[in-house]
C-alpha positions in Angstrom: 100.8 51.7 53.6 100.7 48.2 55.1 103.9 46.2 55.6 102.3 43.2 53.8 101.8 45.4 50.7 105.4 46.3 50.6 106.4 42.7 51.1 104.3 41.8 48.1 106.1 44.4 46.0 109.5 43.1 47.1 108.5 39.5 46.4 109.0 38.3 50.0 106.8 37.3 53.0 106.5 38.7 56.5 105.0 37.0 59.6 103.1 40.1 60.8 101.6 43.2 59.5 102.1 46.8 60.5 101.2 50.3 59.2 104.3 51.9 57.7 104.4 55.7 58.1 107.6 56.4 56.0 110.7 54.9 54.4 114.2 55.6 55.7 117.8 54.7 54.8 119.5 56.8 57.4 119.3 55.4 60.9 119.9 58.8 62.4 116.7 60.1 60.7 114.3 57.2 61.5 110.9 58.3 62.8 108.3 56.2 64.7 106.6 53.8 62.3 109.3 54.0 59.5 110.5 51.0 57.5 114.3 51.0 57.7 116.4 49.6 54.8 119.7 47.7 55.5 122.2 47.0 52.7 126.0 46.5 52.4 127.8 49.3 50.6 131.3 49.7 49.4 132.5 51.3 52.7 129.6 50.8 55.2 127.1 48.2 56.1 123.8 49.7 57.4 122.8 46.3 58.8 125.0 47.5 61.7 122.5 50.3 62.3 119.4 48.1 62.8 119.4 48.5 66.6 119.6 52.3 66.4 116.7 52.3 63.9 114.8 50.1 66.4 115.5 52.4 69.3 114.2 55.4 67.3 110.9 53.6 66.6 111.3 51.8 63.3 108.3 49.5 62.7 110.2 47.0 60.5 113.4 46.3 58.6 114.3 45.4 55.0 117.5 43.3 55.2 119.8 41.3 53.0 120.3 38.8 55.8 118.4 37.8 58.9 119.4 40.0 61.9 119.3 39.4 65.7 116.6 42.0 66.1 113.0 41.7 67.3 111.5 43.9 64.6 109.7 42.2 61.6 112.2 41.7 58.8 111.7 41.5 55.0 114.7 39.6 53.5 115.7 40.6 50.0 118.6 39.8 47.7 119.5 43.5 47.0 118.7 46.1 49.6 119.4 49.1 47.2 117.0 47.8 44.6 114.5 47.1 47.3 114.6 50.8 48.3 113.7 51.9 44.8 110.8 49.4 44.4 109.4 50.0 47.8 109.6 53.8 47.4 107.8 53.6 44.0 105.0 51.6 45.6 104.8 53.8 48.7 104.3 56.9 46.7 101.7 55.4 44.4 103.9 54.7 41.3 103.5 58.3 40.1 105.7 57.6 37.1 102.9 55.7 35.5 100.9 58.9 35.1 103.9 61.2 34.4 105.7 61.2 31.1 109.4 61.0 32.3 112.3 61.5 29.9 115.6 60.1 31.3 118.9 61.6 30.0 122.2 59.9 30.6 125.7 60.6 29.4 129.0 62.0 30.6 128.3 65.5 29.3 125.2 67.4 28.1 122.6 66.0 30.5 121.7 69.3 32.3 121.6 71.5 29.1 119.5 68.9 27.3 117.0 68.8 30.2 116.8 72.6 30.2 116.2 72.6 26.4 113.4 70.0 26.7 111.9 72.1 29.5 111.9 75.2 27.3 110.4 73.3 24.3 107.5 71.7 26.3 106.8 75.0 28.1 106.5 76.6 24.7 104.1 73.8 23.8 102.0 74.8 26.8 102.8 71.8 28.9 103.4 71.7 32.7 107.0 70.5 33.3 109.4 69.5 35.9 113.2 69.1 35.9 115.4 66.9 38.1 119.1 67.1 37.9 122.5 68.5 38.9 121.2 72.1 39.4 118.3 71.0 41.5 114.6 70.2 41.2 112.2 72.7 39.5 108.4 72.4 39.1 105.2 74.3 39.7 107.1 77.3 40.9 109.2 75.3 43.4 113.0 75.4 43.3 114.7 72.7 45.5 118.5 72.9 46.0 120.5 70.1 44.5 122.0 67.2 46.4 122.8 64.5 43.8 122.4 64.5 40.0 119.8 61.7 40.5 118.2 61.9 44.0 118.0 58.8 46.2 114.9 56.7 45.6 112.8 57.7 48.6 113.2 61.4 48.0 112.9 60.9 44.2 109.6 59.2 44.4 108.3 61.7 46.9 109.1 64.4 44.5 107.5 62.6 41.6 104.3 62.1 43.7 104.3 65.9 44.5 104.8 66.7 40.8 101.8 64.6 39.9 99.7 66.3 42.7 100.8 69.7 41.2 99.5 68.6 37.8 103.0 68.3 36.2 102.8 66.3 32.9 106.4 66.0 31.7 109.5 65.4 33.8 113.0 65.8 32.4 115.4 63.9 34.6 119.2 63.5 34.6 120.1 59.9 35.3 123.8 59.4 36.3 125.9 56.3 35.9 126.0 55.9 39.7 122.2 56.0 39.9 122.0 53.2 37.3 124.7 51.2 39.0 122.9 51.4 42.3 119.4 50.8 40.7 118.1 54.1 42.0 115.6 54.3 39.1 114.6 50.6 39.2 111.0 50.1 38.2 110.4 53.6 36.8 108.6 53.7 33.4 110.3 56.2 31.0 108.5 57.7 28.1 111.9 58.2 26.5 115.6 57.8 27.2 118.3 60.0 25.7 122.0 59.0 25.5 124.3 62.0 25.0 127.9 60.5 25.1 130.3 58.4 27.1 133.8 59.8 27.8 136.4 59.6 30.6 134.9 60.3 34.0 134.3 58.6 37.4 137.0 56.0 36.9 137.8 56.3 40.6 134.5 54.5 41.1 134.0 52.4 38.0 137.7 51.3 37.5 137.6 51.3 33.7 135.7 52.7 30.8 134.0 49.4 30.0 132.4 49.3 33.4 131.4 53.0 33.2 129.8 52.4 29.8 128.0 49.3 31.1 126.3 51.4 33.8 125.0 53.9 31.3 123.8 51.1 29.0 121.5 49.8 31.8 119.1 52.6 31.1 118.2 51.1 27.7 118.0 47.4 28.8 114.8 45.5 29.4 112.6 47.9 27.5 112.5 50.4 30.3 112.4 53.3 27.8 109.5 53.4 25.4 111.7 55.5 23.0 115.4 55.6 22.7 117.2 58.7 21.3 120.9 58.0 20.7 124.0 60.0 19.7 125.2 58.3 16.5 128.6 60.0 16.7 129.5 58.3 20.0 131.0 54.8 20.0 129.1 53.6 23.1 126.0 55.2 21.6 126.2 53.1 18.5 126.7 50.0 20.7 123.4 50.9 22.4 121.7 51.6 19.1 122.7 48.2 17.7 121.3 46.5 20.7 117.8 48.0 20.3 115.0 47.1 17.9 114.1 50.6 16.8 116.5 53.3 18.1 116.3 56.9 16.8 119.7 58.5 16.2 121.0 62.0 15.9 124.5 63.3 14.8 126.7 65.4 12.7 129.3 63.0 11.4 127.7 59.5 11.0 124.4 58.7 9.2 121.5 59.5 11.5 117.8 60.0 11.6 118.2 63.6 12.7 121.1 65.9 11.8 122.1 69.5 11.3 123.7 71.4 8.5 125.0 75.0 7.9 126.2 75.4 11.5 127.2 79.0 12.2 128.8 79.7 15.6 129.8 82.9 17.4 130.3 84.0 21.0 126.6 85.0 21.3 125.3 81.5 20.2 125.0 79.1 17.4 122.6 78.8 14.5 122.0 75.8 12.1 119.4 74.1 9.9 117.9 71.1 11.6 116.8 68.1 9.5 114.2 66.6 11.8 112.9 63.4 10.1 113.1 65.3 6.8 111.5 68.4 8.1 113.9 71.4 7.7 113.9 74.3 10.1 116.3 77.1 11.1 117.3 76.9 14.7 118.9 79.7 16.8 120.4 79.0 20.2 121.7 81.5 22.7 124.4 79.1 23.7 127.6 78.8 21.6 129.5 75.7 20.6 129.1 72.6 18.5 128.3 70.5 21.6 125.2 72.5 22.1 124.1 71.6 18.5 124.2 68.0 19.7 122.2 68.9 22.9 119.6 70.7 20.8 119.3 67.8 18.4 118.8 65.4 21.3 116.1 67.6 22.8 114.4 68.3 19.4 114.4 64.6 18.4 112.8 63.6 21.7 110.2 66.4 21.6 109.2 65.5 18.1 108.7 61.9 19.0 106.5 63.0 21.9 104.3 65.0 19.6 105.7 68.6 19.6 105.7 70.5 16.2 109.0 71.6 14.8 108.0 75.3 14.9 107.3 75.0 18.6 110.6 73.2 19.1 112.5 76.1 17.4 110.5 78.6 19.5 111.4 76.8 22.8 115.1 76.5 21.9 115.3 80.2 20.9 113.7 81.3 24.2 116.3 79.6 26.3 118.7 82.4 27.3 121.3 80.1 28.9 121.9 77.4 31.4 123.6 78.2 34.7 127.3 77.3 34.5 127.0 75.6 31.1 129.3 77.7 28.8 127.6 80.7 30.3 128.8 84.1 29.2 128.9 86.0 32.5 130.6 89.2 31.6 132.8 91.4 29.4 135.9 93.0 30.7 138.4 95.2 28.8 136.7 94.0 25.6 137.2 90.3 26.6 134.5 87.7 27.0 134.4 85.6 30.2 132.6 82.2 30.3 131.8 79.9 33.1 131.4 76.2 32.3 130.9 73.0 34.3 133.5 71.2 32.1 135.2 68.9 34.6 136.2 66.0 32.3 138.8 65.9 29.5 136.1 65.6 26.8 133.9 68.4 28.3 136.9 70.7 28.6 138.0 70.0 25.0 134.6 70.6 23.6 134.3 74.0 25.3 137.8 75.1 24.6 137.6 74.0 20.9 134.4 76.0 20.5 135.8 79.1 22.0 139.2 78.8 20.2 137.5 79.1 16.8 135.7 82.3 17.9 138.5 84.0 19.9 140.1 87.0 18.2 142.8 87.4 20.8 144.2 85.0 23.4 142.3 82.2 24.9 142.8 81.7 28.6 141.7 78.7 30.7 141.3 78.7 34.5 140.6 75.2 35.9 141.4 72.6 38.5 140.4 69.0 39.3 138.4 67.6 42.2 140.2 66.0 45.2 139.5 62.4 46.2 138.2 61.6 42.7 139.5 60.1 39.4 143.2 61.0 39.4 143.8 59.6 35.9 142.0 62.5 34.3 144.2 65.2 35.9 147.1 65.1 33.4 144.6 64.5 30.6 142.8 67.7 31.4 146.1 69.5 31.7 147.1 68.3 28.2 143.7 69.4 26.8 143.9 72.8 28.3 147.4 73.3 27.0 146.4 72.2 23.5 143.7 74.8 23.1 144.5 77.6 25.5 147.2 80.2 24.9 147.7 80.4 28.7 146.5 78.3 31.6 145.7 79.2 35.2 145.7 76.0 37.3 143.8 76.3 40.6 141.7 74.4 43.1 138.3 72.8 42.4 136.8 71.1 45.5 140.1 69.7 46.8 138.2 67.9 49.6 140.7 66.0 51.8 143.7 66.3 49.3 146.4 68.8 49.4 145.7 71.3 46.5 149.4 71.4 45.6 149.4 67.6 45.0 146.4 67.9 42.6 148.0 70.8 40.7 151.3 68.8 40.4 149.4 66.0 38.6 147.6 68.5 36.3 151.0 70.0 35.5 152.2 66.6 34.1 149.8 67.2 31.2 150.6 70.8 30.7 154.4 70.8 30.7 155.1 68.8 27.5 153.3 71.5 25.5 156.0 74.0 26.5 153.3 76.7 27.0 153.5 79.1 29.9 151.1 78.7 32.8 150.6 79.7 36.4 149.4 77.8 39.4 147.4 79.6 42.1 145.8 77.4 44.7 143.2 79.9 45.9 140.5 80.0 43.3 139.3 83.5 43.9 142.8 84.9 43.7 143.4 82.9 40.5 140.2 84.3 39.0 141.2 87.9 40.0 144.6 87.3 38.3 143.0 85.9 35.2 140.5 88.7 34.7 143.1 91.4 35.2 145.3 90.2 32.4 142.5 90.2 29.8 142.7 92.5 26.7 140.4 93.3 23.8 139.4 90.2 21.8 140.5 87.7 24.5 138.3 85.0 25.9 138.6 83.5 29.4 137.0 80.1 30.3 136.6 79.5 34.0 135.9 75.7 34.1 135.1 72.9 36.4 132.5 74.3 38.9 129.8 75.7 36.6 126.7 76.6 38.8 128.1 75.1 42.0 127.7 77.3 45.1 130.5 75.9 47.2 134.2 75.0 47.4 134.7 71.8 49.4 137.8 71.8 51.6 138.6 69.3 54.3 134.9 68.2 54.6 133.5 71.7 54.8 131.6 73.3 52.0 132.5 77.0 51.8 130.2 79.4 50.0 131.7 80.0 46.5 130.3 80.6 43.0 132.4 81.4 40.0 129.7 83.6 38.4 129.4 85.7 41.5 133.1 86.0 42.0 133.7 87.1 38.4 131.0 89.7 38.6 132.4 91.1 41.8 135.8 91.4 40.3 134.5 93.2 37.2 132.4 95.5 39.5 135.5 96.5 41.4 
């Protein structure tokens, strides 16, 4: 692609032209002929890397200010937004030919995307999924890096999806991605809002700022259709701001709702009222929160032309989602679940669902991430103590923090309950302990990591997966 073409897309001018072979935001990975992007971040300013990019063969720069560098420079107001716009153009705006569904919310994004994938596969459509668990399409499985990939990689994937004849893409869009304009310029066939609860306040500072980031998905008409959770306060704010939102819910009046919900440890069944069409739905995932996820997916699918019988077929065919209230084993007659729940709301939904179905004692093993939102630690401790009969507090990606310090802050929420608990810093040892105390009718929830395959300690990601560890313990 010619430099002049990119300059036109970014709304700026350049004094010379050059052939651009690739786009790059990491100076250490620049190749000859690349266009290198400079922008000021919260902790680092990549304008300082322009000379390194030049030495590696960059053909030109995109900058937020004029630099003392001989390379041609495109001056823009926002370097991050420029990356998204340039990447979209460079890869041929594949989103124009793909039907992309964006899913945002604190919890439920991954499960909803998997449900949509199941529904549209049942409808005979070729699909792709982009999210926390990775990128999947046309037989390809790409390991995850971020919930929403950075723009250059994202648009390269969308281009390849189009070349592989993918029709529908179900994509998790995080609050961080919206804040940083990673999806700027993308045309969405539909946008789904699941919920907004306490998370990432280490970055956003307060709930209002966090909610504002999520609301950006539905601003400026970037989603042709909007599917909104009517039982969420932020969701209703979004709905009131839109000319024709479609809502779903169980508690407040909504366009789509469910009745006769019957839940057990194997899954949940209910009658779905989908725009006045009634149909029995069976899920292989337990919990009321999965009723919400199914309603979101079903509503979106119906609006995009899928028949309700096919929707039911696709939902029933989904056997589970890795690390999302996933039943991984039975030991001594007790059921063991792994869940990604790493927020107070997510943990409460999972524990509340299991509490209703547990015939014995409910155990909860969990921790909190290091170098992240500290305010939620005692809140998660309080939630665990409220629902679980016994808690095992342990490590969950302590990063550069001392695990004992994290556990002490979680304990502040557990102690007022007066319930007994133990603290075991090594997660595998904690899991071994938790499994060995289970008896007939008990339920153990191992929360926080879900399908993650690592434990991050002092900057090193050690191989670790809750599901694998539990199965090894049971096997022993």
